[in-house]
N, C-alpha and C positions, 0 to 999 in steps of 0.2 A: 194349270201351267203358269199362268201369269202370277199367281200367288207365290209359287215356288221361285220364279224368276226374281220377284221383288224381294223375297226373303234372302236369296243368295246375294243380291245387290247390297242389302243392308248389312249382311254378315261380312261381305267383302269390305265395305266401308269401315266397319268396326275394326277389322284386321289392319287396314291401312292406318287408321288413327292410332291403334296400339303400336304399330311399327314406328310411326313418327314420334310417339311419346318415348318409346324405348331408345330411339336413336338420339333424339334431341333433348329429352328430359323434360319437355314441356309441351303444352298443347298449342298448336298454331292458331 
């Protein structure tokens, strides 16, 4: 369960980063 939870957290973080890149055009 912890492994899945950690994996979802990493995946969510990647999605947020991609969203920021798509909106701003650069990495914060």
